[in-house]
N, C-alpha and C positions, 0 to 999 in steps of 0.2 A: 360337492366337498366329500360326502359320505365315499363318491365315486375313486376320489383321489386314495381319501384311505384305504379303500380296498386294494387299488391299485399298488400301492405301497407296500402293504403286508402280503401281498401275493410276491410282490417283489422280494422282500425279504425272506422269504419263505421258499423260493427259487434258489437264492445265493446260500444260504446255509443247506438245502438240501445237495448242492453241487460239491460243496466242501465235506459234506458227509458220506457221498458219493467216494471223492477221493480218499478220504480215510478208511472209508470198508474196504478197498480195496488194497491197503497196505498188506504183507504178509502175517507179520507177527505182532500180538497183540501188546509186545512191549515197544514196539515201531508207533505204533496206531496211539499209544497214551503219547508217548514221547512229540510226537508230530503236531497232536489232538493241543498239549500245553503248548508247545512253539508258537504255534497258528495262533492261539488264544491271546496269548501275550504280545506277538507283534500289533495284530489290530487295535488291542486295548493300549498300547504304548502309541502307534501310529494315528489310528483314529478316535482313539478315546470310546468304541466301542465292544460288545459280547460279539462274540460270532453270529450268533443268533438274531442281532440285529443290523447285519450288513447290509447296506445295498450295492446294486452295480455300480454304483458309482464310488463307493465305498472301498473296493477292490482292483480297482484301476490305480497303478502305482505311477510313483515318479524317481527318478534315480536319487532324488532328494529324499526321500520318504527311509531309502535302503541305507543312505548315508545317515539321516538322525539316529536310524536305530539301530545301527551299529557303535555308532557315537554315545548314544544312550546306555548301552550294554557295558562299552567300556569304563566309560568316565563316572558313568551316574549310579551304573549295580557293579562297577570293578568285575566284571565276567570275566574269565580267561577267555583267551584267543580260542582255544577249544568249543568253550560254550558257546561263543559266538558263530562258529564253524559249523556246529550244530544246530545252532535255533535256524541258521539262514538255509542250511541244507532240507529244511521242512519246508521254509516259505519257499525256496526254488521248486521243490518237487510238485507244490501242490500248480505252482503259475504253470510249471511246464504240464502239469494234464489238464490246466484251464482253458491256456491258450491254444490250442490245435481246436479247440470245440467252440470258438470263438465267444468267450466268456470273458475274458478279458482281452486287452486290448495291445498292440505290438510294443507301446510304449513301457506297459509293465513289464512284457517279456526282456526289453532292452535292460531295464532297470534291476531285477535280479540277476541277469546276465551281468550288471557291473559290479558285483561283487566279488572278490575275488578271494579264495582262501585267506586267514590272515597265519601267519608263520607261528608255529605252535610251540613257543619257549618252556624249555623244561623251567625256569628260572622264574617265570614270573614275574609278580614284581617285585622292586626290591626295598629293602629294610631302612628305617632311617634310624640314625644313632641315639642311643637313651637322650645325650645331650641334646640332638636337634629336635627331642619329643617334648623335653622341659622348655627349649628354646619356643616352640608352639605353644604350650601351654602360656606361656607368660603372653604370646601374641594374644592369643584367644581371650585373656580377661579382659585386652582393650577394645574387645568388639561388641557389636550390640548382642544383649543376650551373654554375654562374655562367661558369668559363673557359669552359665548351664553347658556350655561350650568347654569350658576350662575341665570341667567335672566327666563331662563324655568323653573326653582323650585322656582323664588321669584313669579312669574305669579302664577304659581298653588296654590303656600300658599294661594297668594292673593284673587284668583276668584275661587278657588274650581273646575276648570276645568280637565277632563281629558286628560290622555297623548294625544292619538289620537287627541282630540280636540284641545289641545295646538299646537300639530305638524301639523294641517294641517290650521291654521289661517295665512291668508295671509296679507299682509300691506295693501290692499283694502278694507278689514276688519273694519280697523280703519276709524271715523268720530271726526276729530280734528276742535272743532268750535270756533272760533275766540271769546275770554272773557269768556269763560268756563274754569272752574280749571280743570274739570275731561275729560279726555277721553274715547267716546262710542265706543263699536265693538260689533260684533254679527256673528254667524257662526251656524252652524249645529251639534249637537253631536249624541249620543244614540238614537236608534229610530227614528233619522232623525229628533228630536226634535229640535229648534232653541232655543240657548241663546242668553242673551243680557247681557251684563256686562261694568263697567266702572272704570279704572283705573285712578291714580293720574298723575298730570301731568307729576311729576317727575318722575315716574316710565316710563312712555311712552318716555320721553328722554332719559332716558337710553338704552329701546328698539330702537332706532332709529340709534344708534350705532352699531347695526347691520346691518343694511340698507345699503349693498354694491351694490345694483341695479342690482348684479347679479342671483336674485331669487325675485318671488315672497313671497315667503313663508317668516315671521318672523323666526321661526328654523329651519337655514337650516341645517339639519343635517338627517341622516338615523335613522329609529326607532332601526334598530340592534345597533347602534353605542353608541344611546343612553341607550338603556337595557343592555350594556355591561358597559357602566360609574355608571350606578346606581348601579347593581353588585358591583361595584369597590366600590363606596360611601359607604355603606352599610357595605361594610367588615370593611373600614379604621375608621365607625364609633364605630366599635368592639361591635354592636347590636346580641343580644344571638340569637343564633339559632331556640329559640324557639319560637320568635316571627317572625308570620308573616309579612315580610316587604318588600315592592314593593313601586314604584311610587306611586300608590293610596294611599298610606298611605301619603301623603302628602295633599292629597286633604282630605282627615280625620282631619288631623292635623287644616286645615286652617278652614275646618267645624268648628271644638271644638271651634277655636276663634270667627265667628260670634255668634257661640251660647253663648259663655259668655256675647260677649260684647251686645247681643241685648236684653239682661236681661233672655236669657233660655229661649227664643219665638223658639218653636220648627217648627210652620209654616213659619215665617223669612226664619229659615234655611232651609225649605223644597224645597221655591223658588228659594233657591241661589244653591242648589244641584239639580233641577230640577226631583225631586221625585216624582211618582202621587200620592203616601199613605204617612200621616206622619208617620205612624208606619213603613215606611222602616227607615224613618229620623231618628227617635229614635232606633232603632236597631242600624242604622250606628253610630250615637252619643253615643251607648252605654249609655243612661240617665239612664238603670236600673241597671247599676253595684253597686255592693257594695260600698259606699264611705265611706269616712272615720268616725269615731266615734263624735257622734252628742254632741250638747253641755252638756250631762247628763252623757252620758257613759265616756267623757274624764275628769275625775277628779271631776267628780260633776259639778255644773251651773259653765259657763264662765262667768266671769264680765267683762264686755264688758268697763268699766270704765276705765281697763287697756289703752286702746287707748287714753283717751282724758290725760292721767298720763304722760304717755309716753314722754320722750326727743324729741327733733327733731333729734340727732346722734341715737337713739335708732329708730326712727320710718325708717331713712334713711337703717339701720342695715337689719331690717325686710324686708323693701321690696327689697333689693339686693338679700336675701335670698330667695325671691319668683320664680317662674316660668316665664319666662317671657310672657306666653300668660295673668297673672296679670299684670303685669307691662302695657301691652297695652290695658289692661282695665282699671286701673291706670289712666293712659295717657290721655286715651280717655275721662274718666269723667272729671279730672282736667281741659282741652280743653273746653268742655261744661259748668263749671261752670264760665271759664273766658269771656267765650263770652257774 
């Protein structure tokens, strides 16, 4: 028994040393750090182990391992093609180092070679419309833990926070100052950047309904459970499979509402999204998309006097037919004029 344990410990140590030797021969410190992180993440997802716990059997891979990992990155973690390529590059390089040294078998070599770099598309994931998000909220109410899922989607639309940021929110992150109409909260997101947000008291009071005292987390739900719920909601919305819709699509929808409400101020939306470069925000908002036909192209010049001459009933019908994001903008303008 002791001999078996000793043998296993030696094997684990040897595997760890091989991986460390691979990392040590990389040129830059930045590459070493990146590859170490990617390799650690890969084996944690695929084998459920830390690098320091791996045996020789653990580092033998099959094509299914690679396929499962890529699917996990794209569907579960909602990573971009660029990130998938970067992480898999580290795994391929590791195997290219281990295979000639007879540390991994030919199946492992075939497995990593089966991965083809994914096309890095600038548009990333598609956006949901405001109406689609509202429909999703209504559908979420009917599901298991419906109130939680409803509020998670509402908060995502309202704040444009990422799924990981929302799922890590704690009750202690919120600051409720007596007399203030808004509730402030902060946390840390992508790249360990701090974010600071504010929400209305009404939404906060709805969130408080989730606080049973059993968890310090606002949204006490596993990533996997919510991921499966999102897939179900997207399917029930009958959204075309040609559109790349994920949870991140709600963040995009929220960003576009902020963009419209701010008078198309990209800098303002940039600060909300936490982007370092406004060009990233511009791509994100798809502001360079081909839009509707302009005033001249759509049957000649449009006479704006038609608005002044329209009846109250006609105006209401026109407003009712507009997208809900326009209605939000109109409601805000009316409220500003009344104040």
